[in-house]
C-alpha positions as CSV (number, residue, x, y, z in Angstrom):
1,M,113.3,186.2,-26.6
2,L,110.9,185.0,-29.4
3,S,109.8,188.6,-29.9
4,V,113.2,189.7,-30.6
5,L,113.5,187.1,-33.7
6,L,110.0,188.0,-35.0
7,L,110.6,191.7,-35.0
8,A,113.9,191.7,-36.4
9,P,113.2,191.7,-40.1
10,V,110.4,194.3,-39.4
11,L,113.0,196.7,-37.8
12,V,115.2,196.5,-40.8
13,S,112.4,197.0,-43.0
14,S,110.6,199.6,-41.5
15,C,113.5,202.5,-41.8
16,L,114.0,201.6,-45.5
17,S,112.2,202.7,-48.5
18,T,110.5,200.1,-50.5
19,D,110.0,202.4,-53.6
20,D,112.1,201.4,-56.6
21,S,113.6,204.8,-56.8
22,D,117.3,205.4,-57.2
23,N,117.1,206.5,-53.4
24,G,116.0,203.4,-51.7
25,T,115.6,200.4,-54.0
26,S,114.4,197.1,-52.2
27,Y,116.4,193.9,-52.7
28,A,115.6,190.3,-51.6
29,D,119.1,188.9,-51.3
30,M,120.5,187.1,-48.2
31,A,124.1,186.4,-48.4
32,I,127.5,187.0,-46.5
33,T,130.1,187.6,-49.3
34,S,132.9,188.6,-47.1
35,F,134.2,188.1,-43.6
36,T,137.5,189.6,-42.7
37,L,139.4,189.4,-39.5
38,G,140.9,192.8,-38.0
39,T,144.2,193.2,-36.2
40,M,144.7,190.5,-33.9
41,N,145.8,190.0,-30.3
42,R,148.4,187.4,-29.3
43,Y,149.3,186.4,-25.8
44,Q,152.8,184.3,-25.6
45,Q,154.5,183.1,-22.8
46,K,158.4,184.1,-22.8
47,V,161.1,184.2,-20.4
48,S,162.2,188.0,-19.0
49,S,165.5,188.9,-20.2
50,T,166.0,190.7,-16.9
51,T,164.5,188.8,-14.2
52,G,164.5,185.2,-15.8
53,N,161.2,184.7,-14.9
54,D,158.0,183.6,-16.9
55,T,156.1,186.4,-18.3
56,I,153.0,186.8,-20.6
57,V,153.9,189.3,-23.5
58,K,151.0,190.6,-25.8
59,T,151.5,191.2,-29.5
60,T,149.3,192.1,-32.6
61,F,148.9,190.6,-36.0
62,T,147.2,191.5,-39.0
63,G,144.0,189.0,-39.0
64,S,143.2,189.8,-43.0
65,L,146.1,187.7,-43.8
66,Y,144.2,184.6,-42.4
67,P,141.4,184.4,-45.3
68,M,137.8,183.4,-44.1
69,T,136.4,180.7,-46.2
70,I,132.8,181.1,-47.1
71,D,130.7,177.9,-47.7
72,H,127.2,179.5,-48.8
73,V,125.9,175.8,-49.3
74,G,126.9,174.5,-46.0
75,Q,126.1,178.1,-44.4
76,R,129.4,178.0,-42.5
77,I,132.3,180.5,-42.6
78,Y,136.1,179.3,-41.5
79,N,139.7,180.0,-42.0
80,Q,141.5,177.1,-43.3
81,T,145.1,178.3,-42.0
82,E,145.2,178.4,-38.3
83,L,145.8,181.3,-36.3
84,P,148.9,181.2,-34.4
85,L,148.9,179.8,-30.7
86,G,147.8,182.3,-28.1
87,T,145.6,184.1,-30.5
88,D,142.9,186.1,-28.4
89,A,139.6,184.7,-30.1
90,A,137.5,185.9,-27.4
91,H,137.5,189.7,-28.6
92,V,137.7,189.7,-32.3
93,I,137.0,192.7,-34.6
94,C,135.7,191.4,-38.0
95,T,134.2,193.6,-41.1
96,I,131.4,191.6,-42.8
97,G,130.2,192.3,-46.2
98,T,126.6,191.2,-47.3
99,K,124.9,191.0,-51.1
100,N,123.0,194.3,-52.1
101,N,123.6,195.6,-48.5
102,G,121.7,192.8,-46.5
103,V,121.7,193.5,-42.7
104,V,123.7,191.4,-40.2
105,Y,122.6,190.3,-36.7
106,L,124.6,188.1,-34.4
107,K,123.1,185.3,-32.1
108,R,124.0,185.4,-28.5
109,T,126.4,182.8,-26.6
110,Y,123.5,182.5,-24.0
111,N,120.4,182.1,-25.7
112,D,118.8,182.6,-29.0
113,S,118.2,186.4,-29.1
114,L,120.2,188.3,-31.7
115,Y,121.9,191.7,-31.6
116,Y,122.8,193.9,-34.5
117,H,126.6,193.4,-35.7
118,Q,128.6,196.6,-36.0
119,S,132.1,196.5,-37.6
120,T,133.5,198.1,-34.4
121,D,132.2,195.4,-32.0
122,S,134.4,192.9,-30.4
123,V,132.9,189.3,-31.2
124,D,133.6,186.0,-28.7
125,L,134.6,183.4,-31.5
126,T,136.2,180.9,-28.9
127,Q,133.1,179.1,-30.0
128,P,131.2,178.9,-33.3
129,R,128.8,181.7,-33.4
130,V,125.6,182.0,-35.6
131,F,125.7,185.0,-37.8
132,R,122.0,186.0,-39.4
133,V,122.1,188.0,-42.4
134,Y,118.7,189.9,-43.3
135,A,117.5,190.8,-46.9
136,I,117.1,194.3,-47.0
137,N,113.5,194.3,-47.8
138,G,112.7,191.9,-44.8
139,S,111.8,189.0,-47.2
140,G,114.2,186.4,-45.4
141,S,117.1,185.5,-43.7
142,R,120.2,183.1,-44.0
143,D,122.3,181.6,-41.1
144,Y,126.1,181.4,-41.4
145,T,128.1,179.3,-38.8
146,V,131.3,180.9,-38.2
147,T,134.1,179.1,-36.6
148,L,137.7,180.3,-35.9
149,N,140.4,177.8,-35.9
150,V,143.4,178.6,-33.3
151,S,146.2,176.5,-33.6
152,T,146.9,174.7,-30.4
153,T,150.6,173.6,-31.6
154,K,153.7,176.2,-30.7
155,G,155.6,177.8,-33.6
156,T,158.6,176.6,-34.9
157,D,161.0,178.9,-33.5
158,I,162.9,178.5,-30.2
159,E,163.9,181.4,-28.1
160,W,166.9,180.7,-26.0
161,T,167.8,182.3,-22.7
162,L,171.0,181.9,-20.6
163,R,169.6,180.9,-17.2
164,D,172.9,180.4,-15.2
165,S,176.7,179.5,-15.6
166,I,178.3,177.0,-13.1
167,A,182.0,175.6,-13.2
168,P,182.7,173.4,-16.1
169,I,181.5,169.7,-16.2
170,S,184.6,167.6,-16.7
171,D,182.6,164.1,-16.3
172,M,179.6,165.0,-18.9
173,P,180.0,161.8,-21.0
174,H,179.0,160.0,-17.9
175,M,176.0,162.0,-17.3
176,R,172.3,162.5,-18.2
177,L,170.0,165.6,-18.1
178,V,166.7,164.5,-16.4
179,A,163.7,166.4,-15.4
180,V,161.9,166.6,-12.2
181,G,158.6,168.6,-12.4
182,D,159.8,172.0,-13.8
183,S,163.5,171.8,-12.9
184,V,166.4,169.8,-14.7
185,R,169.3,168.3,-12.7
186,L,172.3,166.1,-14.2
187,A,172.4,162.7,-13.1
188,D,174.6,159.6,-13.5
189,R,173.8,157.6,-16.7
190,N,173.1,154.7,-14.8
191,T,169.9,156.3,-13.5
192,V,166.7,157.6,-15.2
193,V,163.7,159.5,-13.7
194,A,160.2,158.6,-14.7
195,A,157.2,160.3,-13.0
196,N,159.3,162.6,-10.9
197,K,160.9,159.5,-9.3
198,T,164.5,158.4,-9.7
199,Y,165.5,154.9,-10.4
200,G,168.8,153.0,-10.3
201,P,171.7,152.3,-10.3
202,F,170.7,148.4,-10.2
203,E,173.5,146.3,-9.1
204,G,174.8,144.3,-12.5
205,M,172.4,146.3,-14.7
206,E,173.4,149.2,-17.1
207,L,170.0,151.3,-17.4
208,L,169.3,152.8,-20.1
209,G,165.8,154.3,-20.1
210,A,162.3,154.4,-19.1
211,S,158.4,154.7,-20.1
212,S,155.5,155.5,-18.2
213,H,155.4,151.8,-16.8
214,E,158.5,150.2,-17.9
215,L,162.4,150.5,-16.9
216,Y,165.2,149.2,-19.4
217,A,168.6,148.3,-19.3
218,F,171.1,145.5,-20.3
219,G,171.2,142.9,-18.0
220,S,174.4,141.1,-16.4
221,D,174.4,139.0,-19.3
222,G,174.2,141.5,-21.9
223,E,170.6,140.8,-22.9
224,L,167.9,143.8,-23.2
225,V,165.5,143.5,-20.3
226,C,162.6,145.5,-18.7
227,S,160.7,145.7,-15.3
228,T,157.6,146.6,-14.7
229,D,157.6,146.4,-10.9
230,E,160.3,149.5,-10.5
231,G,163.3,147.1,-10.8
232,E,162.1,144.4,-8.5
233,T,162.1,141.8,-11.3
234,W,163.3,141.8,-15.1
235,Q,162.3,140.2,-18.2
236,T,164.3,139.6,-21.2
237,E,162.6,141.9,-24.1
238,V,161.4,140.4,-27.5
239,L,163.3,141.5,-30.7
240,D,162.4,141.4,-34.1
241,E,166.1,141.1,-35.3
242,A,169.3,139.9,-33.9
243,A,170.5,140.9,-30.5
244,A,173.7,141.5,-32.3
245,L,172.2,144.4,-34.0
246,L,171.3,146.2,-30.6
247,P,173.1,149.6,-29.9
248,R,175.8,148.9,-27.2
249,E,177.2,152.4,-26.6
250,N,175.7,155.8,-26.2
251,I,172.1,154.8,-25.7
252,A,169.2,157.1,-25.4
253,I,165.5,156.3,-24.8
254,V,162.1,158.2,-25.0
255,S,158.7,157.5,-24.8
256,W,155.4,159.1,-25.1
257,P,151.6,158.4,-25.2
258,Y,150.7,156.5,-28.3
259,A,148.2,158.0,-30.4
260,N,144.9,157.7,-28.4
261,V,145.1,154.4,-27.1
262,D,144.9,154.1,-23.6
263,N,147.6,152.6,-21.3
264,T,150.0,152.7,-24.3
265,D,153.3,154.1,-24.9
266,Y,155.7,154.7,-28.2
267,V,159.0,153.8,-27.1
268,L,162.1,154.8,-29.2
269,M,165.8,153.9,-28.4
270,A,168.8,155.0,-30.3
271,G,172.5,154.6,-29.8
272,N,175.8,154.0,-31.8
273,D,175.1,151.3,-34.6
274,P,177.5,148.4,-34.3
275,N,177.8,147.9,-38.2
276,D,177.6,151.7,-39.4
277,D,180.1,154.1,-38.1
278,R,178.1,157.1,-39.7
279,A,174.7,156.7,-38.3
280,M,172.7,155.8,-35.2
281,S,170.8,152.3,-34.9
282,I,167.2,153.4,-34.1
283,W,164.5,150.7,-32.6
284,R,160.9,151.1,-31.3
285,K,158.1,149.2,-29.5
286,I,155.1,149.9,-28.8
287,S,154.0,149.1,-25.3
288,T,150.8,148.5,-23.4
289,Y,150.2,147.6,-19.7
290,S,148.9,144.4,-20.6
291,D,151.5,143.5,-23.3
292,S,155.0,144.6,-23.1
293,G,155.3,144.4,-27.2
294,R,158.4,143.5,-29.1
295,W,161.5,145.7,-30.1
296,V,161.5,146.5,-33.9
297,L,164.7,147.7,-35.8
298,M,164.2,150.7,-38.0
299,T,166.3,150.4,-40.7
300,Q,168.5,153.4,-41.4
301,D,170.0,152.3,-44.7
302,D,171.3,154.3,-47.8
303,Q,167.9,154.6,-49.0
304,N,167.2,157.2,-46.1
305,P,168.6,160.3,-46.9
306,Y,168.1,161.7,-43.2
307,K,169.6,159.3,-41.1
308,L,170.5,160.1,-37.3
309,P,174.4,160.8,-37.5
310,R,176.6,159.0,-35.2
311,T,177.5,161.0,-32.3
312,T,178.3,160.8,-28.7
313,Q,176.6,162.2,-25.2
314,L,173.1,161.2,-27.2
315,S,169.8,163.0,-25.8
316,L,166.5,162.2,-26.9
317,V,163.5,164.2,-25.8
318,Y,159.6,164.2,-26.8
319,Y,159.0,167.9,-27.7
320,N,156.4,169.8,-30.0
321,N,155.0,166.3,-31.0
322,S,158.2,165.4,-32.4
323,V,161.3,163.8,-31.2
324,L,164.8,165.9,-30.8
325,A,168.3,164.3,-30.5
326,M,170.7,166.1,-29.4
327,G,174.8,164.8,-29.4
328,A,178.4,166.0,-28.9
329,D,178.4,168.4,-31.5
330,M,175.4,170.4,-29.9
331,N,173.2,170.2,-33.0
332,I,169.5,169.7,-32.2
333,Y,167.8,167.1,-35.1
334,Q,163.9,166.5,-35.2
335,S,162.1,163.3,-36.5
336,R,158.5,164.1,-37.0
337,D,157.8,160.4,-38.2
338,Q,158.6,158.6,-35.0
339,G,162.7,158.1,-36.0
340,I,162.4,157.0,-39.3
341,T,163.8,160.7,-40.5
342,W,166.1,163.6,-38.8
343,K,166.8,166.5,-40.1
344,L,168.8,169.5,-38.6
345,L,166.8,172.3,-37.0
346,A,168.2,175.6,-37.7
347,D,165.2,177.1,-36.2
348,Y,166.0,175.2,-32.8
349,A,170.0,176.1,-32.9
350,L,172.0,177.6,-29.9
351,P,172.8,181.2,-30.0
352,A,176.4,181.7,-31.2
353,R,177.5,182.6,-27.8
354,A,176.6,178.9,-26.3
355,T,180.3,177.3,-25.4
356,G,181.3,174.0,-25.1
357,T,181.9,170.8,-26.9
358,T,179.4,168.5,-25.6
359,A,175.5,169.1,-23.9
360,C,172.8,167.4,-22.3
361,L,169.2,168.0,-23.5
362,A,165.8,167.6,-21.4
363,T,162.6,169.1,-21.4
364,D,160.3,169.8,-18.6
365,E,156.7,169.3,-17.9
366,S,156.0,172.8,-18.5
367,E,157.1,172.2,-22.2
368,R,160.4,174.1,-21.6
369,L,164.1,172.8,-23.3
370,W,166.8,172.7,-21.2
371,V,170.4,172.4,-22.4
372,V,173.7,172.0,-20.0
373,T,177.2,172.2,-22.0
374,D,180.1,171.0,-20.6
375,S,181.6,174.6,-20.2
376,G,178.9,174.9,-17.4
377,Q,176.3,177.0,-19.4
378,I,172.7,176.3,-18.5
379,W,170.3,177.5,-21.4
380,Q,166.3,177.4,-21.4
381,G,164.6,177.3,-24.5
382,S,160.6,178.0,-25.3
383,L,158.7,178.0,-28.6
384,R,157.6,181.6,-30.0
């Protein structure tokens, strides 16, 4: 391996003239001046329109639309704008420009040996790679570490597929859509599913929702309570505002892991605001296994131009690092700031052929959205 490294500059210079003539001028420059990506492959999971099964679809895009930044001081090359999710970083064609025809070699992934890079070579950039440029006269070299940044987040457009049609659902206002693994089902609103286990109904309780380790309900006395032992015992929740400000109708709860804190959930609750017939009342709490935390009212006053509009048949889901809400109008609203502001998403809109007056929304463990309308349509959505 050492012999390859030592011979590289010798091999480069041996085939080139060192005379200061028009045909073979020698330079001592060692710099990569451009790094351009070629046509890139992208693999996306989609639902077949004919079979309804998941399938992998290959597409291509123009890599040069994602400029590579060259940091000569730090000796690194990288793209500031991430490549789309699903980009094939293992087979990258790239064209490299150098100052005064410097020659580029690439360090192998499994040892420190080098090989000559050609513009037709397919390069594995799933991990940072070292490219070495030699001066054309063999007087020296400079290393650049190339990093290809590929998004781990899906795009913003939802592709909807009509998966089935069933009989119209007359009692939809009393139902909620729950996910069990990779499937969904309609359940009575007084039941919830957590970790693929169904809870409720509990006598004397109005069950509202669940986090990874707590169940939430209104008790027989109307107090907001929680259980950490699957409904065996219940404790009164701590509120930062008066209980009279809690929503009492059309309530939905969603939770997700909170930041990078182990065994901690961010829990969001929304329902009809008792003091505002135009908006929903939004509450949240940060709950750990050792401390249930307190519920905090997230003010939806007139200073907030993006309040969640009052609706019925409310569903909340955590999807693509944001919270989605759907109500009776079958519009989908998104909050990217944990419930403070809500914006109507045109990219998530159901197709024009979706029928019904109200619907339920859920997401499964494969990160697919599901919508069931009261007309009996079952839609599945996936990010493109």
